[in-house]
C-alpha positions as CSV (number, residue, x, y, z in Angstrom):
1,M,94.0,137.3,102.0
2,I,95.4,139.5,99.3
3,R,95.0,143.1,99.8
4,V,94.2,145.2,96.8
5,L,94.0,149.0,96.2
6,V,91.8,150.3,93.5
7,V,92.8,153.7,92.2
8,D,90.0,155.3,89.8
9,D,88.4,158.6,89.5
10,E,85.2,157.0,88.3
11,E,83.0,156.3,91.4
12,P,80.8,153.7,89.8
13,F,83.7,151.7,88.4
14,R,85.3,151.8,91.9
15,R,82.4,150.5,93.6
16,L,81.6,147.9,90.9
17,L,85.3,146.3,91.1
18,K,85.1,146.3,95.0
19,K,82.1,144.3,95.1
20,E,83.2,141.9,92.4
21,L,86.7,141.4,93.8
22,S,85.3,141.1,97.3
23,R,83.0,138.3,96.2
24,K,86.3,136.6,94.9
25,G,87.7,136.5,98.3
26,F,90.1,139.7,98.0
27,S,90.3,142.5,100.6
28,V,89.7,145.7,98.5
29,E,90.2,149.4,99.2
30,T,89.6,152.4,97.0
31,A,91.0,155.9,96.2
32,S,89.7,158.4,93.9
33,R,92.8,160.4,93.2
34,G,96.6,159.6,92.9
35,D,97.6,161.6,96.1
36,E,95.2,159.7,98.0
37,A,96.4,156.4,96.8
38,L,100.1,157.5,97.7
39,S,98.8,158.4,101.4
40,R,97.1,155.0,101.7
41,L,100.2,153.4,100.6
42,K,102.1,155.0,103.4
43,E,99.6,154.0,106.0
44,N,98.7,150.4,104.9
45,A,100.5,147.5,103.3
46,Y,98.8,146.5,100.0
47,D,99.7,143.3,97.8
48,V,98.5,144.7,94.6
49,L,97.6,148.2,93.3
50,L,95.1,148.5,90.3
51,L,95.8,152.0,89.0
52,D,93.9,154.1,86.5
53,I,96.0,156.3,84.2
54,L,93.8,159.2,83.2
55,M,93.1,161.0,86.5
56,P,92.6,164.7,87.5
57,G,95.5,166.0,89.5
58,L,98.3,163.4,90.2
59,D,97.7,161.0,87.2
60,G,98.6,157.3,87.0
61,L,102.0,157.9,85.5
62,S,102.9,160.4,88.3
63,V,101.9,157.8,91.0
64,M,104.1,155.2,89.6
65,K,107.1,157.7,89.3
66,E,106.7,158.1,93.1
67,L,106.2,154.5,93.7
68,G,109.7,154.0,91.6
69,H,111.5,155.3,94.8
70,D,110.2,152.6,97.0
71,P,111.6,148.9,96.6
72,A,108.7,147.7,98.6
73,A,106.0,149.2,96.7
74,P,103.3,146.7,95.4
75,P,103.1,145.6,92.0
76,V,101.0,147.8,89.7
77,I,98.3,146.5,87.4
78,V,96.9,149.3,85.0
79,L,93.3,149.4,84.2
80,T,92.8,151.6,81.1
81,G,90.4,152.6,78.5
82,K,91.2,151.5,74.9
83,A,92.0,155.1,73.8
84,T,94.8,155.1,76.3
85,V,96.6,151.8,75.4
86,E,99.6,153.6,74.5
87,T,99.6,155.3,77.8
88,A,99.3,151.9,79.2
89,V,102.4,150.8,77.3
90,E,104.4,153.6,78.7
91,A,103.4,152.4,82.0
92,M,104.7,149.2,81.4
93,K,108.1,150.6,80.6
94,K,108.0,152.4,83.8
95,G,107.5,149.2,85.8
96,A,104.0,148.1,85.7
97,Y,103.3,144.4,86.2
98,D,100.6,144.3,83.6
99,Y,97.7,146.2,82.0
100,L,94.1,145.6,81.2
101,T,91.8,147.5,79.0
102,K,88.3,148.6,80.1
103,P,85.8,146.6,79.9
104,Y,87.8,144.0,81.4
105,K,86.9,140.1,81.9
106,L,86.6,139.6,85.8
107,D,88.3,136.0,85.3
108,E,91.3,137.5,83.5
109,L,91.7,140.2,86.4
110,E,91.5,137.5,89.2
111,I,94.2,135.6,87.5
112,V,96.5,138.8,87.0
113,I,96.0,139.9,90.6
114,H,97.1,136.4,91.8
115,R,100.2,136.5,89.7
116,A,101.1,139.9,90.9
117,A,100.6,139.0,94.6
118,E,102.9,136.2,94.1
119,V,105.5,138.3,92.3
120,K,105.5,140.8,95.5
121,R,105.7,137.6,97.9
122,L,108.9,136.5,96.0
123,R,110.4,139.8,95.3
124,Y,112.4,139.8,98.6
125,R,113.3,136.3,98.2
126,S,114.7,136.4,94.8
127,T,117.1,139.0,95.8
128,V,118.6,137.2,98.5
129,V,118.6,133.6,96.8
130,E,120.7,134.9,93.9
131,Q,123.6,134.0,96.0
132,E,122.6,130.4,95.7
133,L,123.6,130.2,92.1
134,V,127.1,131.5,93.0
135,R,127.5,128.9,95.7
136,K,126.5,126.2,93.2
137,E,128.8,127.3,90.6
138,G,131.7,127.7,93.1
139,G,131.4,123.8,94.4
140,T,130.8,122.5,97.7
141,E,134.1,120.6,98.2
142,F,137.0,121.7,100.7
143,V,140.3,121.8,99.2
144,G,143.1,119.6,100.9
145,N,143.7,116.0,101.8
146,S,145.2,116.4,105.4
147,P,144.3,114.0,108.2
148,A,142.7,116.9,110.1
149,L,140.6,117.9,107.1
150,A,139.8,114.3,106.3
151,E,138.3,114.1,109.8
152,V,136.2,117.2,109.2
153,K,134.9,116.0,105.7
154,A,133.9,112.9,107.3
155,L,131.7,114.6,109.9
156,V,130.2,116.6,107.3
157,R,129.1,113.6,105.2
158,R,127.4,112.3,108.3
159,V,125.4,115.3,109.3
160,A,124.4,116.6,106.0
161,P,121.6,114.2,105.1
162,T,119.9,115.0,108.7
163,D,118.0,118.1,109.6
164,S,120.1,118.6,112.7
165,T,121.3,122.0,113.8
166,V,125.0,122.2,113.3
167,L,127.5,124.8,115.1
168,I,130.7,125.2,113.2
169,T,133.7,126.5,115.2
170,G,137.3,127.9,114.2
171,E,139.4,130.8,113.7
172,S,138.4,133.7,111.1
173,G,139.3,132.7,107.8
174,T,139.4,129.0,108.0
175,G,136.4,128.5,105.9
176,K,133.4,127.9,108.2
177,E,131.1,129.1,105.6
178,L,132.2,126.6,103.0
179,I,131.9,123.8,105.6
180,A,128.2,125.1,105.9
181,N,127.8,125.2,102.2
182,M,129.0,121.7,101.9
183,I,126.4,120.7,104.5
184,W,123.8,122.3,102.5
185,G,125.2,120.8,99.1
186,L,125.1,117.3,100.5
187,S,121.6,117.6,102.1
188,A,118.2,116.9,100.6
189,R,117.7,120.7,100.9
190,N,120.4,121.5,98.2
191,T,117.6,122.4,95.7
192,L,116.2,125.1,98.0
193,P,117.9,128.3,99.3
194,F,121.1,128.4,101.4
195,I,121.0,132.0,102.7
196,A,123.8,133.3,105.1
197,L,123.6,136.3,107.6
198,N,126.5,137.7,109.5
199,C,125.2,138.5,113.0
200,A,128.0,141.1,113.6
201,T,127.0,143.4,111.0
202,F,123.6,144.5,112.6
203,T,122.6,146.2,115.8
204,E,120.0,144.2,117.9
205,T,116.9,145.9,116.4
206,L,118.2,145.7,112.9
207,M,119.3,142.1,113.4
208,E,115.9,141.2,114.5
209,S,114.2,142.9,111.6
210,E,116.8,141.3,109.0
211,L,116.2,137.9,110.5
212,F,112.5,138.1,111.2
213,G,111.2,141.0,109.0
214,H,108.9,143.8,110.5
215,E,105.4,145.1,110.0
216,K,104.7,148.4,108.6
217,G,105.1,151.3,111.0
218,A,107.1,149.0,113.6
219,F,109.7,151.8,113.6
220,T,110.2,155.2,112.1
221,S,111.6,154.1,108.7
222,A,109.3,150.9,108.4
223,H,107.0,152.2,105.5
224,Q,106.4,148.9,104.1
225,T,106.2,145.2,105.5
226,K,109.5,143.5,105.2
227,Y,109.9,139.8,104.7
228,G,112.8,138.4,107.0
229,I,115.4,135.9,105.7
230,V,113.7,133.1,107.5
231,E,110.9,133.3,105.3
232,A,113.1,133.6,102.2
233,A,114.9,130.5,103.4
234,D,111.8,128.7,104.0
235,G,112.3,125.0,103.1
236,G,116.1,125.5,102.7
237,T,119.0,126.4,105.0
238,L,119.8,129.5,107.0
239,F,123.6,130.1,108.0
240,L,124.0,132.3,110.8
241,D,127.8,133.4,110.9
242,E,129.4,134.8,114.0
243,I,126.5,133.8,116.1
244,G,128.5,134.7,119.3
245,E,127.9,138.3,118.3
246,I,124.0,138.0,118.6
247,A,122.6,140.2,121.3
248,L,121.2,138.7,124.4
249,G,117.7,140.2,124.0
250,L,117.6,138.5,120.8
251,Q,118.7,135.2,121.8
252,A,115.5,134.1,123.5
253,K,113.6,134.6,120.3
254,L,116.3,132.8,118.1
255,L,115.9,130.0,120.7
256,R,112.2,129.7,120.3
257,F,112.5,129.8,116.5
258,L,115.1,127.0,116.7
259,D,112.6,124.9,118.8
260,S,109.5,125.6,116.8
261,G,110.1,127.2,113.5
262,E,107.7,130.0,115.0
263,F,108.6,133.7,114.9
264,R,106.8,137.0,114.9
265,R,107.9,140.1,112.6
266,V,109.1,143.1,114.5
267,G,105.8,145.1,115.5
268,G,103.8,142.2,114.4
269,N,101.2,140.1,116.7
270,R,100.7,137.0,114.1
271,T,102.9,134.1,114.9
272,L,104.2,132.7,111.7
273,K,105.9,129.3,111.0
274,V,108.8,128.2,108.6
275,N,110.6,125.0,108.1
276,V,114.2,126.0,108.0
277,R,117.5,124.1,108.8
278,V,119.9,126.4,110.9
279,I,123.7,126.1,110.6
280,A,125.7,128.4,112.9
281,A,129.3,129.4,113.0
282,T,131.5,131.2,115.5
283,N,135.1,132.1,116.0
284,K,134.2,132.7,119.7
285,N,134.6,130.1,122.8
286,L,130.8,130.2,123.3
287,E,131.4,128.1,126.5
288,A,133.4,131.0,128.0
289,R,130.8,133.5,126.9
290,V,128.1,131.4,128.7
291,R,130.1,131.4,131.9
292,D,130.7,135.2,131.5
293,G,126.9,135.7,131.0
294,G,127.2,137.0,127.4
295,F,125.5,134.0,125.9
296,R,122.5,131.7,127.0
297,A,123.4,128.4,127.9
298,D,120.1,126.9,126.5
299,L,120.6,128.6,123.3
300,F,124.5,127.2,123.3
301,Y,123.3,123.6,123.9
302,R,120.5,124.0,121.3
303,L,123.0,125.1,118.6
304,K,125.4,122.4,119.7
305,V,123.3,119.6,118.7
306,F,126.2,118.6,116.4
307,S,129.8,120.4,116.3
308,V,132.3,120.6,113.5
309,A,135.6,122.3,114.6
310,V,137.4,123.4,111.6
311,P,141.2,123.4,112.1
312,P,143.4,126.5,111.4
313,L,145.9,126.4,108.4
314,R,148.8,126.5,110.5
315,E,147.7,122.8,111.8
316,R,147.3,121.3,108.4
317,K,150.1,122.9,106.1
318,E,150.2,119.8,104.0
319,D,147.2,121.1,102.5
320,I,148.8,124.9,101.5
321,P,150.3,123.5,98.1
322,A,147.2,122.3,97.0
323,L,145.2,125.4,98.3
324,A,147.7,127.7,96.6
325,S,147.4,125.9,93.3
326,F,143.6,126.1,93.5
327,F,143.7,130.0,94.1
328,L,146.4,130.2,91.5
329,T,144.1,128.6,88.8
330,R,141.0,130.7,89.7
331,Y,142.9,133.9,89.6
332,S,144.9,133.3,86.6
333,Q,141.7,132.5,84.6
334,R,139.9,135.7,86.1
335,M,142.7,137.9,85.2
336,G,143.4,136.1,81.8
337,K,147.1,135.4,82.7
338,N,149.1,132.2,82.2
339,V,150.5,131.6,85.8
340,S,150.0,127.8,86.0
341,G,152.6,126.7,88.6
342,L,154.4,127.6,91.8
343,S,158.2,127.5,92.3
344,E,159.9,125.2,95.0
345,E,160.9,128.4,97.0
346,A,157.6,129.9,96.6
347,V,155.9,126.6,98.4
348,K,158.7,126.7,100.9
349,R,158.0,130.5,102.0
350,L,154.2,129.6,101.9
351,K,154.5,126.6,104.1
352,A,156.9,128.3,106.4
353,Y,154.5,131.2,107.3
354,S,152.0,130.8,110.2
355,W,148.8,132.3,108.4
356,P,147.1,134.1,111.2
357,G,144.4,135.1,108.6
358,N,144.1,131.3,107.6
359,V,142.9,130.2,104.1
360,R,141.4,133.8,103.5
361,E,144.8,135.4,103.8
362,L,146.5,132.5,101.7
363,E,143.8,133.3,98.8
364,N,144.6,137.0,99.1
365,E,148.4,136.4,98.9
366,V,148.2,134.2,95.8
367,E,145.9,136.7,94.1
368,R,148.5,139.4,94.6
369,G,151.2,137.2,93.6
370,V,149.3,136.4,90.2
371,I,148.9,140.3,89.8
372,L,152.7,140.9,90.0
373,S,153.7,137.7,88.3
374,D,155.3,138.1,84.7
375,S,156.1,134.4,84.0
376,S,154.2,131.3,83.9
377,T,155.4,130.4,87.4
378,L,154.6,132.2,90.6
379,H,158.1,132.9,92.1
380,A,158.8,133.6,95.9
381,N,159.9,137.4,95.1
382,V,156.3,138.3,94.6
383,L,155.3,137.1,97.7
384,A,154.7,139.9,100.2
385,L,155.1,137.7,103.4
386,P,156.9,139.2,106.6
387,P,160.5,138.3,107.2
388,Q,159.5,135.6,109.8
389,A,157.9,133.6,107.0
390,H,161.4,132.8,105.6
391,P,162.4,129.1,106.8
392,E,165.9,130.1,107.7
393,L,164.6,132.5,110.3
394,A,163.6,131.3,113.8
395,P,159.9,132.2,114.8
396,P,159.2,135.1,116.9
397,R,159.2,134.0,120.6
398,S,158.3,137.3,122.3
399,A,154.8,138.9,122.5
400,A,156.6,142.0,121.3
401,M,157.8,140.3,118.3
402,L,154.3,138.8,117.8
403,E,152.7,142.1,117.8
404,E,155.4,143.6,115.4
405,M,154.4,140.7,113.0
406,E,150.9,141.4,113.3
407,A,151.3,145.2,112.8
408,F,153.4,144.3,109.8
409,H,150.7,142.2,108.4
410,I,147.7,144.3,108.9
411,R,149.7,147.4,107.2
412,K,150.5,145.1,104.3
413,I,146.7,144.3,103.9
414,L,145.6,147.9,104.3
415,D,148.1,148.9,101.7
416,E,146.8,146.3,99.3
417,T,143.2,147.5,99.7
418,A,144.1,151.2,99.4
419,W,143.4,151.4,103.2
420,N,139.7,150.6,102.7
421,Q,138.6,149.2,106.2
422,T,135.8,147.2,105.0
423,R,137.9,145.4,102.4
424,A,140.6,145.1,104.9
425,S,138.9,143.4,107.5
426,R,137.3,141.0,105.2
427,A,140.8,140.2,104.0
428,L,142.0,139.8,107.5
429,G,139.0,137.8,108.7
430,I,138.1,140.2,111.4
431,N,135.3,142.8,111.9
432,R,135.7,146.5,111.2
433,K,135.6,147.4,115.0
434,T,138.3,144.8,115.7
435,L,140.5,146.4,112.7
436,Y,139.9,149.9,114.0
437,L,141.1,148.9,117.4
438,K,144.1,147.2,116.0
439,M,144.9,150.2,113.9
440,K,144.8,152.5,116.9
441,K,146.8,150.0,118.9
442,Y,149.6,150.1,116.6
443,G,149.3,153.6,115.4
444,L,148.5,152.7,111.7
445,T,147.3,155.7,109.6
446,P,146.9,156.1,106.1
447,P,150.0,157.3,104.2
């Protein structure tokens, strides 16, 4: 049922509007002043606000100004007399959904209320599904033709047309999200949202709120009802990245959701249901986490209906030239430069390196090379790979040498990102906490 708050200083008008709208099936409450309306909006969740402009005390435009700071505020329909149409137009400029003049037509008002309520329902969804357009433009094909990658593509083509849950495993930076994107693109759900959530970026409480939403008043800052991404992804595909980081307390609720599609918002009693396909990914050994008690065995087996293991870049080095050329074209176009090829020496150096950051690190290296290139060919001298990447040098054999190599690589990325830890951790394919610990371990501090 659509909840409507009517704000008008004329008592007969409020009473008449409540009676007429209630007969049409709306849940209607009223307020006689602007400050009263703001108090009610803090205490209750409404789908639509019918607002008069000319009122004593806090007028309609002042109410709208206050609501402008709340992204979860309901859409506003301005009801105004003919003499204040210009004011109503001003309200439209301030964000009102629509306005109607008194005397209004009840059928017209009913239609506008339904449309405004639909806008509210889809407002959150529209913000999170914008990424879908980016994914479509970026394509859904994995670059490379190595035997290892061909096997992965074959698995993807088999599982994509189904609605089965998929668990994608592999090191950071190998392209697990792209594999999930391929599955979505080849599925019957590819015209509906593909929404990704990184489970490592939220605390348990915030993760549950982000995933399932929360009711107004569920916690201190919950001033309005918030839709979770499972509702935004209804009918489409939900990608849960770094699923191994999800807290134990939330794992049981996720398992229930996977089994039935049912969930409850944080602080709510209603059981809701959606139709969502779930794809999960992890760079952790979930079997080991199950043995250690950090991950539920029943959730692990529920996720592992169909598994796809993405090989690291060092195990498919024959794909490096094609990948490097792909990124070279992308960043040359973005930067307006004419860097169209790789020198033979550059290819040798790229293939000789072990790529601990996998494809993501290769992309960053090529982007940097394009920035530094002054010719139409990307040469080896613009590559900032550590000395061990030279083919004439033997690979490091001791743990100390490996740590030295890792410290060199982390410092290089930190320098390139101006020591912005968020950007650096993303480039390295690790989370910020891991980056912080490694910086502490190696004594890496900003210059």
